[in-house]
Structures are given as structure tokens and as C-alpha cells.
N, C-alpha and C positions, 0 to 999 in steps of 0.2 A: 436411493439405489436406482441406477439406470435400468431401463427396460431390458429384458433378457436378450433381445435381438441386437442390442448395441454394446454389449459388454466386450471389451477387448479380448478376453480369454476365448470368446467364441470364434475369433479369427484363427485360432490355433488349429481348429478342426476343419477349416474351410480350404479345400483344395484349390480354389480360385483366388484366394487372398494373395496379393502381391507382396510376399514377405521377404523375398531375397534380393539383395543388391546384385548387380552384375558380377562384381568380384566374388561374392560369396557363392553365387550360382556356378560360376566358372570353376571355383575351387571344388565344389561338391561334385561336379561332373568330370573333373580332371582335364579341363580344357582351358584354352585361352579365351579371354573376353571376345576376341575377334570371331571365334566360332559362334558365339551367341549372336553377335551382330550379323553374321552371315545368315543365320537362320531367320533373323528378322528381315533381312534384305530379300530373302526368298519367300517371305510371307508364310513361313511355317508357324512361327509364333510371333505374337506382337506383345511385347512387354508393356505393362502400364508404366506411367511416369509419376515420379514423386512430385511434390510441389516445387522442388528445385530442378526438375527436369531429368532426374536420374532414372535409368531403367530399373524396373522392379519385376521380379518373376514369381510366379506361383508354383506350387508343387506340381500341379497338372502340367504346366509348361515345362518344368524340369524333367518330367517323365518323357515328354515328347522329345525334348533335346537329348535325353539319354538314349532314346531309340535312334535318333539321327546319328549320334556319336558312334553307336554300335555299327550302323551301316557304313559310315565313313571309315571306321577302323578296319572294316572288312574289305575296303578298297572301292566302295561305291562313291562316285562323285557326289558332292553335296547337293547339287541340283536334282540328281536322280533320287538321292536319299529322301529329300523333301517330298518329291512326287510319290515315292513308294509309301511314305507314311500317310499322305493324304488318301491314297487309294486303299490302304489297309483300314483306315478309319471309315471310309465309305462302304467297304465290304462288311465291316463289323456292323454298321448301322443297317445295311440291307438284310443281313442275316438275322438281326434282332427283329426287324419288321416282319420277315418271313415267319419267324418262330411265333410271333404274336398272332399273325393271321392263321397259322396252323392250329394254334390252341383255341382260337375262337370258333372253329368248326365251319362247315360248309354253309349253314344257314346264315351266319353273319356275313360271309363273303358274298353271297348272292344279293344281300341288301346293299353292299357297297358298290357292286358292279351295275346296279340298276340305274 
């Protein structure tokens, strides 16, 4: 029996596993493959490549692409949509860090600022 970490079934729970072909990903999002290629050109998502060179997308990447599609469907140009998503991600990370610092209390913050 293979080690637990290398079982193929484990990939089913991995949000970063590149499980979806471009065609399947486009179908799931209700877009054309060109939309996914455009997101790659704007460096919002970078699909992994299969051994044959075909693009493969993860569930995490599909969630990002779905957010981009939502913005584009609302009339936002794709370049702006990509930038908005990057900024939303940065804001979320900053808020997470702020919350961590708040819960650590003032005594931990004085140690990090010394």
C-alpha cells in the first residue's frame, strides 16, 4: 500500500491540485477557453501544464477565475478585474495579519517593534 501522502484519492481534497483541463474549466465557469487564456496573460492565474503541455487548473484557480468572470460580467474590463482581485487578496491578507496582531496583545507587539 502506498504511503498516505501519495494516494491519488488525496488529490480530491487538494484545492491546489491541477485537476481540470482548460475545456472542463471553461465549461464549469460558463466561459470560453479564451477567457482563461486572458487571465493567464494578465498573470492572475498561472495554470500548471500536463506532461503533454496542456493547461490544467485547480479548484483554487477556478474560484479566482469565477470572481474575475463576475467582475467582467458587471462591465469591468478584464485588466481592471485582475487588478481588483489582486488588491482584494492583499487586503484580506492585511486584515488577517492585523487580526493576528490584535489577538496577540500589546506585550507581543512591543517585542516585535524592538
